[in-house]
KEGUKOL-304195 format. One record per residue (C-alpha): residue number from 0; residue in three letters; x, y, z. Coordinates in nm, 2 decimals. Example, Ala and Ser with C-alpha at 12.3 -4.5 7.8 and 13.67 -1.06 7.14 Angstrom:
// residues 2
NODE     i    aa     east    north       up
NODE     0   Ala     1.23    -0.45     0.78
NODE     1   Ser     1.37    -0.11     0.71
//
This chain:
// residues 385
NODE     i    aa     east    north       up
NODE     0   Met     0.00     0.00     0.00
NODE     1   Pro     0.13     0.35    -0.08
NODE     2   His     0.23     0.58     0.21
NODE     3   Gly    -0.06     0.75     0.38
NODE     4   Ser    -0.31     0.66     0.11
NODE     5   Asp    -0.50     0.37    -0.04
NODE     6   Glu    -0.37     0.46    -0.39
NODE     7   Leu    -0.09     0.65    -0.55
NODE     8   Val    -0.14     1.03    -0.56
NODE     9   Ser    -0.01     1.12    -0.91
NODE    10   Leu    -0.02     1.49    -1.01
NODE    11   Leu     0.12     1.45    -1.36
NODE    12   Leu    -0.12     1.56    -1.64
NODE    13   Ser    -0.14     1.40    -1.98
NODE    14   Gly    -0.34     1.43    -2.30
NODE    15   Glu    -0.59     1.71    -2.35
NODE    16   Glu    -0.58     1.80    -1.98
NODE    17   Lys    -0.21     1.86    -2.01
NODE    18   Asn    -0.24     2.06    -2.33
NODE    19   Ser    -0.52     2.28    -2.18
NODE    20   Glu    -0.30     2.35    -1.87
NODE    21   Ile     0.00     2.44    -2.08
NODE    22   Glu    -0.22     2.69    -2.27
NODE    23   Arg    -0.35     2.83    -1.94
NODE    24   Ser     0.01     2.86    -1.80
NODE    25   Lys     0.10     3.12    -2.07
NODE    26   Ser    -0.09     3.39    -1.89
NODE    27   Met     0.06     3.31    -1.55
NODE    28   Lys     0.35     3.47    -1.37
NODE    29   Arg     0.66     3.25    -1.44
NODE    30   Val     0.87     3.15    -1.14
NODE    31   Gln     1.21     2.99    -1.17
NODE    32   Ile     1.28     2.68    -0.95
NODE    33   Thr     1.60     2.51    -0.85
NODE    34   Asn     1.71     2.16    -0.97
NODE    35   Arg     1.63     2.01    -0.63
NODE    36   Glu     1.28     2.16    -0.64
NODE    37   Ala     1.24     2.03    -1.00
NODE    38   Gly     1.32     1.68    -0.88
NODE    39   Asp     1.07     1.71    -0.59
NODE    40   Leu     0.82     1.83    -0.84
NODE    41   Ile     0.86     1.53    -1.06
NODE    42   Met     0.82     1.30    -0.76
NODE    43   Leu     0.50     1.48    -0.67
NODE    44   Gly     0.39     1.43    -1.03
NODE    45   Ile     0.46     1.06    -1.07
NODE    46   Gly     0.33     0.96    -0.72
NODE    47   Gly     0.67     0.90    -0.56
NODE    48   Phe     0.58     1.15    -0.29
NODE    49   Thr     0.23     1.01    -0.22
NODE    50   Pro     0.02     1.14    -0.04
NODE    51   Leu     0.15     1.50    -0.10
NODE    52   Lys    -0.04     1.72    -0.34
NODE    53   Gly     0.21     2.01    -0.36
NODE    54   Phe     0.47     2.21    -0.17
NODE    55   Met     0.43     2.24     0.20
NODE    56   Gly     0.29     2.54     0.39
NODE    57   Tyr     0.43     2.67     0.71
NODE    58   Asp     0.25     2.44     0.96
NODE    59   Asp     0.35     2.13     0.76
NODE    60   Trp     0.70     2.26     0.73
NODE    61   Asn     0.72     2.32     1.10
NODE    62   Gly     0.57     1.99     1.19
NODE    63   Val     0.80     1.79     0.96
NODE    64   Val     1.11     1.97     1.08
NODE    65   Ser     1.03     1.94     1.45
NODE    66   Glu     0.83     1.61     1.48
NODE    67   Met     0.85     1.45     1.13
NODE    68   Lys     0.47     1.48     1.12
NODE    69   Met     0.24     1.69     0.90
NODE    70   Thr    -0.07     1.87     1.04
NODE    71   Asp    -0.30     1.59     0.93
NODE    72   Gly    -0.08     1.34     1.12
NODE    73   Thr     0.09     1.19     0.82
NODE    74   Phe     0.45     1.09     0.89
NODE    75   Trp     0.70     1.28     0.68
NODE    76   Pro     1.08     1.32     0.75
NODE    77   Ile     1.21     1.60     0.53
NODE    78   Pro     1.03     1.92     0.42
NODE    79   Ile     0.93     1.94     0.06
NODE    80   Thr     0.93     2.32    -0.01
NODE    81   Leu     0.96     2.58    -0.28
NODE    82   Ser     1.13     2.92    -0.22
NODE    83   Val     1.12     3.25    -0.41
NODE    84   Ser     1.29     3.59    -0.38
NODE    85   Glu     1.12     3.87    -0.18
NODE    86   Glu     1.07     4.05    -0.50
NODE    87   Asp     0.89     3.76    -0.66
NODE    88   Ala     0.69     3.70    -0.34
NODE    89   Ala     0.57     4.06    -0.34
NODE    90   Ser     0.42     4.02    -0.68
NODE    91   Ile     0.24     3.70    -0.59
NODE    92   Asn    -0.09     3.70    -0.39
NODE    93   Glu    -0.23     3.40    -0.21
NODE    94   Gly    -0.48     3.24    -0.45
NODE    95   Asp    -0.27     3.33    -0.75
NODE    96   Glu    -0.16     3.06    -1.00
NODE    97   Ile     0.20     3.06    -1.12
NODE    98   Ala     0.40     2.87    -1.38
NODE    99   Leu     0.72     2.69    -1.26
NODE   100   Tyr     1.03     2.64    -1.48
NODE   101   Thr     1.40     2.57    -1.44
NODE   102   Asp     1.69     2.77    -1.58
NODE   103   Glu     1.79     2.48    -1.80
NODE   104   Ser     1.49     2.53    -2.04
NODE   105   Asp     1.19     2.75    -2.10
NODE   106   Glu     0.96     2.45    -2.06
NODE   107   Ile     0.69     2.50    -1.79
NODE   108   Arg     0.73     2.21    -1.55
NODE   109   Ala     0.41     2.27    -1.35
NODE   110   Thr     0.15     2.51    -1.25
NODE   111   Met     0.09     2.59    -0.88
NODE   112   Lys    -0.19     2.75    -0.69
NODE   113   Val    -0.03     2.96    -0.42
NODE   114   Glu    -0.22     2.90    -0.10
NODE   115   Glu     0.04     3.04     0.14
NODE   116   Lys     0.35     3.27     0.16
NODE   117   Tyr     0.58     3.23     0.46
NODE   118   Ser     0.94     3.26     0.59
NODE   119   Ile     1.13     3.00     0.78
NODE   120   Asp     1.42     2.96     1.02
NODE   121   Lys     1.66     2.80     0.78
NODE   122   Arg     1.92     2.71     1.05
NODE   123   Leu     1.65     2.54     1.26
NODE   124   Glu     1.57     2.32     0.96
NODE   125   Cys     1.93     2.24     0.92
NODE   126   Arg     1.99     2.16     1.28
NODE   127   Glu     1.68     1.94     1.30
NODE   128   Val     1.69     1.77     0.96
NODE   129   Tyr     2.07     1.76     0.90
NODE   130   Lys     2.18     1.76     1.26
NODE   131   Thr     2.42     2.04     1.18
NODE   132   Asp     2.42     2.39     1.04
NODE   133   Asp     2.78     2.37     0.92
NODE   134   Glu     2.78     2.54     0.58
NODE   135   Asn     3.04     2.29     0.46
NODE   136   His     2.77     2.02     0.46
NODE   137   Pro     2.63     2.01     0.10
NODE   138   Gly     2.27     1.97     0.21
NODE   139   Val     2.29     2.25     0.46
NODE   140   Lys     2.45     2.47     0.20
NODE   141   Leu     2.15     2.42    -0.03
NODE   142   Val     1.90     2.50     0.25
NODE   143   Leu     2.08     2.82     0.35
NODE   144   Glu     2.09     2.92    -0.02
NODE   145   Gln     1.72     2.90    -0.05
NODE   146   Lys     1.54     3.22    -0.13
NODE   147   Glu     1.38     3.44     0.13
NODE   148   Val     1.01     3.33     0.10
NODE   149   Asn     0.85     2.99     0.08
NODE   150   Leu     0.53     2.93    -0.13
NODE   151   Gly     0.29     2.65    -0.02
NODE   152   Gly     0.02     2.51    -0.25
NODE   153   Ser    -0.10     2.24    -0.48
NODE   154   Val     0.06     2.16    -0.81
NODE   155   Arg    -0.03     2.03    -1.15
NODE   156   Val     0.28     1.87    -1.31
NODE   157   Leu     0.33     1.90    -1.68
NODE   158   Ser     0.68     1.76    -1.74
NODE   159   Glu     0.93     1.50    -1.61
NODE   160   Gly     1.21     1.69    -1.78
NODE   161   Glu     1.49     1.49    -1.95
NODE   162   Phe     1.46     1.18    -1.73
NODE   163   Pro     1.23     0.96    -1.93
NODE   164   Glu     1.44     1.00    -2.25
NODE   165   Lys     1.79     1.02    -2.10
NODE   166   Phe     1.73     0.72    -1.87
NODE   167   Ala     1.50     0.52    -2.09
NODE   168   Gly     1.47     0.16    -1.96
NODE   169   Ile     1.56     0.24    -1.60
NODE   170   Tyr     1.34     0.55    -1.52
NODE   171   His     1.03     0.42    -1.37
NODE   172   Arg     0.72     0.58    -1.23
NODE   173   Pro     0.58     0.40    -0.92
NODE   174   Asp     0.29     0.26    -1.10
NODE   175   Glu     0.53     0.11    -1.36
NODE   176   Ser     0.77    -0.05    -1.10
NODE   177   Arg     0.46    -0.19    -0.92
NODE   178   Lys     0.34    -0.35    -1.25
NODE   179   Ile     0.68    -0.50    -1.32
NODE   180   Phe     0.69    -0.65    -0.97
NODE   181   Ser     0.34    -0.79    -1.02
NODE   182   Asp     0.42    -0.93    -1.37
NODE   183   Asn     0.73    -1.10    -1.22
NODE   184   Gly     0.52    -1.25    -0.95
NODE   185   Trp     0.73    -1.08    -0.68
NODE   186   Lys     0.56    -1.03    -0.35
NODE   187   Arg     0.86    -0.97    -0.13
NODE   188   Ile     1.07    -0.69    -0.29
NODE   189   Ala     1.39    -0.55    -0.13
NODE   190   Cys     1.53    -0.22    -0.24
NODE   191   Leu     1.90    -0.12    -0.26
NODE   192   Gln     1.95     0.26    -0.27
NODE   193   Leu     2.26     0.36    -0.48
NODE   194   Arg     2.44     0.68    -0.55
NODE   195   Asn     2.77     0.51    -0.62
NODE   196   Pro     2.88     0.24    -0.87
NODE   197   Met     2.82    -0.11    -0.72
NODE   198   His     3.13    -0.24    -0.55
NODE   199   Arg     3.16    -0.58    -0.38
NODE   200   Ser     2.99    -0.46    -0.06
NODE   201   His     2.68    -0.34    -0.25
NODE   202   Glu     2.67    -0.67    -0.44
NODE   203   Tyr     2.69    -0.86    -0.11
NODE   204   Leu     2.41    -0.65     0.05
NODE   205   Ala     2.19    -0.72    -0.25
NODE   206   Lys     2.26    -1.09    -0.25
NODE   207   Ile     2.19    -1.11     0.13
NODE   208   Ala     1.85    -0.95     0.06
NODE   209   Leu     1.78    -1.18    -0.23
NODE   210   Glu     1.82    -1.48    -0.01
NODE   211   Val     1.50    -1.38     0.17
NODE   212   Ser     1.32    -1.20    -0.12
NODE   213   Asp     1.15    -1.27    -0.45
NODE   214   Gly     1.35    -1.00    -0.62
NODE   215   Ile     1.56    -0.69    -0.56
NODE   216   Tyr     1.50    -0.34    -0.69
NODE   217   Ile     1.84    -0.17    -0.74
NODE   218   His     1.72     0.19    -0.74
NODE   219   Gln     1.98     0.45    -0.82
NODE   220   Leu     1.96     0.83    -0.79
NODE   221   Val     1.99     0.99    -1.14
NODE   222   Gly     1.95     1.35    -1.02
NODE   223   Asn     2.24     1.58    -0.91
NODE   224   Leu     2.52     1.47    -0.67
NODE   225   Lys     2.80     1.66    -0.51
NODE   226   Glu     3.12     1.75    -0.69
NODE   227   Gly     3.35     1.45    -0.73
NODE   228   Asp     3.07     1.19    -0.74
NODE   229   Ile     3.05     0.96    -1.04
NODE   230   Pro     2.79     1.06    -1.31
NODE   231   Ala     2.47     0.86    -1.34
NODE   232   Asp     2.53     0.73    -1.69
NODE   233   Val     2.87     0.59    -1.59
NODE   234   Arg     2.73     0.44    -1.26
NODE   235   Asn     2.44     0.28    -1.46
NODE   236   Arg     2.68     0.11    -1.69
NODE   237   Cys     2.86    -0.03    -1.39
NODE   238   Ile     2.54    -0.16    -1.23
NODE   239   Gln     2.42    -0.32    -1.56
NODE   240   Val     2.75    -0.50    -1.62
NODE   241   Leu     2.75    -0.63    -1.26
NODE   242   Val     2.39    -0.75    -1.28
NODE   243   Asp     2.44    -0.91    -1.62
NODE   244   Asn     2.75    -1.11    -1.50
NODE   245   Tyr     2.69    -1.18    -1.13
NODE   246   Phe     2.32    -1.20    -1.06
NODE   247   Lys     2.07    -1.47    -1.15
NODE   248   Glu     1.85    -1.37    -1.44
NODE   249   Gly     1.50    -1.26    -1.34
NODE   250   Thr     1.59    -1.16    -0.98
NODE   251   Val     1.69    -0.80    -1.03
NODE   252   Leu     1.52    -0.48    -1.16
NODE   253   Val     1.74    -0.18    -1.21
NODE   254   Gly     1.57     0.15    -1.18
NODE   255   Gly     1.64     0.52    -1.15
NODE   256   Tyr     1.46     0.81    -0.97
NODE   257   Pro     1.49     1.18    -1.04
NODE   258   Leu     1.59     1.34    -0.70
NODE   259   Asp     1.91     1.52    -0.61
NODE   260   Met     2.09     1.39    -0.30
NODE   261   Arg     2.03     1.59     0.01
NODE   262   Tyr     2.30     1.40     0.22
NODE   263   Ala     2.07     1.42     0.52
NODE   264   Gly     2.18     1.09     0.66
NODE   265   Pro     1.92     0.93     0.90
NODE   266   Arg     1.63     1.16     0.79
NODE   267   Glu     1.70     1.09     0.42
NODE   268   Ala     1.71     0.72     0.49
NODE   269   Leu     1.35     0.76     0.62
NODE   270   Leu     1.25     0.95     0.30
NODE   271   His     1.42     0.68     0.09
NODE   272   Ala     1.22     0.41     0.26
NODE   273   Leu     0.90     0.61     0.24
NODE   274   Phe     0.91     0.66    -0.14
NODE   275   Arg     1.03     0.31    -0.20
NODE   276   Gln     0.71     0.20    -0.03
NODE   277   Asn     0.53     0.41    -0.29
NODE   278   Tyr     0.73     0.23    -0.56
NODE   279   Gly     0.60    -0.10    -0.44
NODE   280   Cys     0.89    -0.23    -0.23
NODE   281   Thr     0.82    -0.43     0.09
NODE   282   His     1.18    -0.41     0.23
NODE   283   Met     1.46    -0.15     0.23
NODE   284   Ile     1.83    -0.23     0.28
NODE   285   Ile     1.99     0.02     0.52
NODE   286   Gly     2.36    -0.03     0.54
NODE   287   Arg     2.65     0.17     0.68
NODE   288   Asp     2.62     0.55     0.67
NODE   289   His     2.31     0.55     0.45
NODE   290   Ala     2.28     0.89     0.27
NODE   291   Gly     2.56     1.03     0.48
NODE   292   Val     2.85     1.26     0.39
NODE   293   Gly     3.18     1.32     0.56
NODE   294   Ser     3.17     1.25     0.93
NODE   295   Tyr     2.85     1.42     1.01
NODE   296   Tyr     2.66     1.10     1.11
NODE   297   Gly     2.75     0.78     1.29
NODE   298   Ala     2.79     0.47     1.09
NODE   299   Phe     2.46     0.33     1.19
NODE   300   Asp     2.25     0.64     1.28
NODE   301   Ala     2.04     0.57     0.97
NODE   302   Gln     1.95     0.23     1.11
NODE   303   Asp     1.88     0.36     1.46
NODE   304   Ile     1.64     0.63     1.35
NODE   305   Phe     1.39     0.36     1.23
NODE   306   Leu     1.37     0.24     1.59
NODE   307   Gln     1.28     0.59     1.71
NODE   308   Ile     0.98     0.66     1.48
NODE   309   Pro     0.62     0.56     1.56
NODE   310   Glu     0.56     0.18     1.51
NODE   311   Asn     0.32     0.23     1.21
NODE   312   Ala     0.48     0.53     1.06
NODE   313   Leu     0.60     0.33     0.76
NODE   314   Lys     0.47    -0.01     0.62
NODE   315   Ile     0.80    -0.09     0.45
NODE   316   Ile     1.04    -0.31     0.66
NODE   317   Thr     1.41    -0.23     0.70
NODE   318   Leu     1.69    -0.48     0.64
NODE   319   Pro     1.97    -0.33     0.86
NODE   320   Ile     2.30    -0.48     0.77
NODE   321   Asp     2.63    -0.45     0.95
NODE   322   Trp     2.98    -0.35     0.82
NODE   323   Thr     3.06    -0.56     0.52
NODE   324   Phe     3.41    -0.63     0.38
NODE   325   Tyr     3.62    -0.89     0.21
NODE   326   Cys     3.80    -1.12     0.46
NODE   327   Tyr     4.12    -1.28     0.34
NODE   328   Lys     4.10    -1.56     0.59
NODE   329   Cys     3.74    -1.63     0.52
NODE   330   Asn     3.82    -1.60     0.16
NODE   331   Ser     3.49    -1.44     0.10
NODE   332   Met     3.27    -1.14     0.16
NODE   333   Ser     3.16    -1.12     0.52
NODE   334   Ser     3.04    -0.89     0.79
NODE   335   Thr     3.12    -0.81     1.16
NODE   336   Lys     2.83    -1.04     1.25
NODE   337   Thr     2.97    -1.35     1.07
NODE   338   Cys     3.35    -1.30     1.05
NODE   339   Pro     3.57    -1.40     1.35
NODE   340   His     3.89    -1.25     1.22
NODE   341   Ser     4.07    -0.93     1.30
NODE   342   Ala     4.07    -0.60     1.12
NODE   343   Glu     4.41    -0.67     0.96
NODE   344   Asp     4.25    -0.96     0.77
NODE   345   Arg     3.97    -0.74     0.63
NODE   346   Leu     3.95    -0.53     0.31
NODE   347   Met     3.71    -0.25     0.40
NODE   348   Leu     3.50    -0.14     0.09
NODE   349   Ser     3.34     0.19     0.02
NODE   350   Gly     3.24     0.41    -0.27
NODE   351   Thr     3.44     0.70    -0.13
NODE   352   Lys     3.76     0.49    -0.10
NODE   353   Leu     3.71     0.35    -0.45
NODE   354   Arg     3.67     0.70    -0.60
NODE   355   Glu     3.99     0.82    -0.41
NODE   356   Leu     4.20     0.53    -0.55
NODE   357   Leu     4.07     0.58    -0.90
NODE   358   Ala     4.11     0.96    -0.90
NODE   359   Asn     4.47     0.93    -0.77
NODE   360   Gly     4.56     0.66    -1.02
NODE   361   Glu     4.63     0.41    -0.75
NODE   362   Glu     4.60     0.04    -0.77
NODE   363   Val     4.26    -0.10    -0.67
NODE   364   Pro     4.29    -0.41    -0.45
NODE   365   Glu     4.17    -0.73    -0.63
NODE   366   His     3.86    -0.79    -0.42
NODE   367   Phe     3.74    -0.43    -0.41
NODE   368   Ser     3.54    -0.44    -0.73
NODE   369   Arg     3.45    -0.68    -1.01
NODE   370   Pro     3.69    -0.64    -1.30
NODE   371   Glu     3.41    -0.55    -1.55
NODE   372   Val     3.31    -0.27    -1.32
NODE   373   Leu     3.66    -0.15    -1.26
NODE   374   Lys     3.73    -0.14    -1.63
NODE   375   Ile     3.44     0.11    -1.69
NODE   376   Leu     3.55     0.32    -1.40
NODE   377   Gln     3.91     0.33    -1.51
NODE   378   Glu     3.81     0.44    -1.86
NODE   379   Tyr     3.59     0.72    -1.71
NODE   380   Tyr     3.87     0.85    -1.48
NODE   381   Ser     4.12     0.84    -1.77
NODE   382   Thr     3.91     1.09    -1.95
NODE   383   Leu     3.94     1.34    -1.66
NODE   384   Gly     4.30     1.39    -1.72
//
């Protein structure tokens, strides 16, 4: 069942209804939105953010920030908001309809009925959601760079941007992934969140989940990342070659979703689980430092937060998995729960470490990554000079 609703709440228009709304939008005030807001808008459109019907007003923003709860009681971990400049806000009245677009194109992405104008305490949002207001944190930086006034209101979405075409074959709407799961006869579906190419630890996590599931949804972020992260098209090639060579046919679906990373650690792990429930998954893998960045969060804070929320806040079930690594004495992938050997016998694996080795032209240990994946990554880094 989707989060907070008996059915998906999809706000994306099509056919004559879409054409009519595009025509109507030509007479509306145009408001430019950020890339992060555009991704949120698409998720609102395709039902990924069910049951939301638009960008949050002040009371919902405040409830989500302080208690992870909207005014109607719906659990929600991260604010979904839209900001405009004071100048734009002054020219918009509550009740007005506006047309939303990005700076990448003149295409109108959605129309919005403005129901509320309000200002927020940005640092409060950062401290509560990100657990820091350090401006070096990439997610905090984006919040602090938001414009002065937030607009709350319902939206009618007109475009999914470049995602359906650029990521054809892996870009799924929630109703599409649900249909694929059903067609495959999958009832127990685990999700693996990815923002890095799959190394051996990711592969091991996926295979642990597969042992107790009908299938796994490898669901990668195809929106914006921070500087230095590996682009989505390269990452997707790595995932596909790994799935083709090291997973049993018919057990994996590779997908992509259109959000930017917020790097909000535990709170973002909750959001990831929430919208994977909307995509039809029954279980969510939460590994070490899920959605983290730097040293802002403890290794297993993202697992612990699921124990702190109300019991029925989410229907999706987490699969918390401990540190994983290659053990030379076990001669296999293992974890701290199963391996009896010392740290000196273990090759610790991480996307960050792999990027560092490749970027510096250093040799990658044999068991860090599959050779087919490593070849793609080495070719990519060779083009960076």
